[in-house]
C-alpha positions, 0 to 999 in steps of 0.5 A: 247043730250043737246044743246052746245050753242055758248060759250065754255071754253077750259080747258087748260093753255098749249100755244101749246094746245091753239093754236091747239084748236083755229085752230080747233075751228075756222071754227065753229064760237064758242066763245072760251075762255081759262081757263086762260082767266078766271084766273082759277088755273090749277087743279091737274091731279090725274087720271091714264087714259087720260079720268080721267085727261080730265075729271078733267080738263073740269069739273073744268073749267065748274064749275068755269065758269058756261059754257060747257068746252073742255079739252084734255088729251094727251100723247106719248105711246111708245111700247117698253117702255110698254106704257110710258110716257103715262098719265105722258107724261108731267111729264117727262119734269118736271125740279127741277125748276118747269118748263117743258123742252121737249128737256130734255124729248125727250132725256129721251124717247131716252135714255130709247129706247137705253138701250133696244137696240131699234134702228130699226124702228120696235122697235121704234113704238108708238102713240100719244093719245088724249082724248077730254072731253066735260063737263057741270057744272052739271057733265055730260061729253062726251069723244072723243078719237083719236090716231096717229100711228108712230115711234120715231126718233132721233135726233129731227127734226123741230121746229114747233108744241110743246112737243114731236112733233120733235121725232114722225114721223107719219106712212106713212110720212117722216117728223115729227110733228115737221116739219109740219105746223099746216095745215099738222099736223091736216090734216082735216077741215070741209068737209074733211073726214080724220084727221092726228094728234091724237088731230085732230082725237079726235076733228073730232069725237067731231065735227061730234057729236056736230057741225054737221060737215061731 
C-alpha cells in the first residue's frame, strides 16, 4: 500500500459534506483542502453506481492537483421505491433554476411512498449509503463503503445536517439525523469501535486502513 502523505484534497463542492469531512479528518492532523479551494470544476457524475461516481470525483481532483484525493458518493435508497433515489439522490433535488431544493426532494420521496400506500414503519425502510474513494493522480484507487439502516418519517424533523437528514430516522433511534448533533450523527471518533452515519462508517474503514486508527 503506497504512502498517503499528510496533504489530501477533499473532492467535493458540497458545503454539508465538507463540514462532515472536516469533522472526521480533524483528529488525524491531515492538511485537507477542498476541490473548490483549488478552483477545480465539478466533474459530471455519469456513473451508475456509488463507486463509479466516487471515482470520477476523486480522480478528477487528484489529477487536477497532483495530490491524493478523497471523495464520497452517497445517497438514500428506499426499499419500497426499489432503491430510488439511490445514485440520483441529488438529482431529485434539482430545480429548473439549476439549484437544489432538498425540501422539494424530501416531499417527492414522501409523495412516492404515499402513492404506494406505504404508511407503516415496516413499509418505509431504507438506508443511506456512502462510498469513499481514495484516488491518486496515476489512477490507483481504493474504496470504502458504509451503510446506515433506518426508516423514512414525515413530516421532516430537525434543521441539523443536510440533504434528506430530517426525514431519516436511523435504526434504534427515535430522532432523525436532522435532529442530531454532528457528534451524535457520526457516533465515532478514533479509539471508539462504532460509527452511526453511513459516511462515518465508510470513513472509519478508511481510517483503519490508512490512518492507523483502532
